[in-house]
C-alpha positions in Angstrom: 12.8 15.5 1.1 11.8 19.1 1.3 9.2 20.1 3.9 7.5 23.5 3.9 6.2 24.8 7.3 5.3 28.2 8.5 6.7 29.9 5.4 10.0 28.2 5.7 11.5 25.3 3.6 13.5 22.6 5.3 15.5 19.6 3.9 14.8 16.6 6.1 17.0 13.5 5.8 15.4 10.2 6.9 16.3 6.6 6.3 14.4 4.6 3.6 11.1 3.3 4.8 10.4 6.3 7.1 6.8 7.5 7.5 5.1 10.8 7.8 5.1 10.6 11.5 8.9 10.3 11.3 9.1 13.6 9.5 7.1 15.4 12.3 9.3 13.9 15.0 12.4 15.0 13.3 11.0 18.5 13.0 9.9 18.4 16.6 6.3 18.9 15.7 3.2 17.3 17.5 1.3 14.9 15.2 -2.0 16.0 16.9 -1.4 19.6 16.0 -0.4 19.2 12.3 -1.6 17.9 9.0 0.9 16.9 6.3 -0.1 17.5 2.7 1.4 15.8 -0.4 0.5 17.7 -3.5 -3.0 18.7 -2.7 -3.9 15.7 -0.6 -3.5 15.2 3.2 -1.6 12.0 4.1 -1.9 9.7 7.1 0.9 9.6 9.6 1.7 6.1 8.6 2.2 6.9 4.9 5.7 6.1 3.7 7.7 9.1 2.5 10.1 9.1 -0.5 13.5 10.7 -1.0 13.1 13.9 -3.1 9.4 14.6 -2.5 7.9 17.8 -1.3 5.6 17.9 1.7 3.7 20.8 3.4 3.1 20.8 7.0 0.0 22.8 8.3 -0.7 23.6 11.9 -4.3 22.6 13.0 -6.3 24.9 15.3 -9.5 23.9 16.9 -11.7 25.2 19.7 -15.0 26.6 20.6 
């Protein structure tokens, strides 16, 4: 699959049955600090990812 993050595009290879959380682990990104988008829709960490799809990872910032 192809993952866009911080203006770069990376090809991530994972075994069948992998989840969004596995993508973040492979990219060494913290799940608590990122949202993964499929198309225009945020996807949960437990959603299965498919070979050939395109995901976008956005960093989340919060504070007061």
